N, C-alpha and C positions, 0 to 999 in steps of 0.2 A: 197646387203647383209643386213640383219636386225640384230640388236643387241638387246638383251633383258637383262636387263631392262635399261631404261634411267635414273633411279634414284634408290638408294638403296631400296630394297624390305625388309622392316622390318621383315616380316614373310616369305619371299620367300624361304628360305632354309629349313624351318621346314618340309614341305611335302616331300622334298627330303631325309631328315634325317629319317623321318618316313618310307619311302620306303626301306631304307637300313635295317631297323629292320625287315620289312616284308620279304625281300629277304633272310635275315639270317634265317628266320623260314621256308623257302622253298616255299614262294609265289612268283609269277611273278608280277613285278611292271612295269607300263608304265607311261610316261608323254607325252603329246602332246602340242605343241605350235601351236596356231591357228592364222593366219594372214589374214586380209581382203585385204591387198594391193596385187594386182596381179603382181607387178613388183619385188617382193621378190622371189629369187631363192635359197637363202642360208641363214641360220640363225645360230646365236651363242649367248652365253651369253656375256655381256659386262663386261670384267675383270676390266676395269677402273671405271665403275659406281657401280658395286656390286661384289667385289672380293670374298666375302663369298658365294654368290649364285653360281658363276662360279666354285669355288672349290667344293662346295657341289654337283653340277651336275656331275662334273668329277668323284668324289668319288663314287656317286651312280651308275653312268654308269659303272665304273670299277668293281663294285660288281654285275652287271647284270641288272640294270635299262634299259628298252627299251625306246629310245627317238625318237619321231616322230615330224615332222613338216607338216602342211597342210595349203593350201589356203582354204578360205571358201567363200561362196556366201550368202549374207544376203538378204532376201526378206520378204515380209509381212507375208508369211506363215511359215517362219522358217529359220534356218541356215543349209546349206548343205556343208559338207566337199567336197573339190575338189582335185586338184592336190597335190601330196606330195612335200615338200620342203626339200632340203638337210640340215642336221644339223651337225655343227662342235661342238663336245663336248670338 
């Protein structure tokens, strides 16, 4: 299981709060967490490292934010999204 983030993200919650405003206006909002590690099967926010980010993600999710997680493959020609990863909000 991977926890995001390992340090408080000073501006990490801002895009989540912006998404709630967009959802309130009738738009669909998504967030994707991308991991290069292939051993990650499940991810969540780190409540202990950044409680504001974790709370903001839960609030945005409850309002309709779509949350996804993916593995990716990095190569010289680009980055390719691979398998989905489960997300605990």
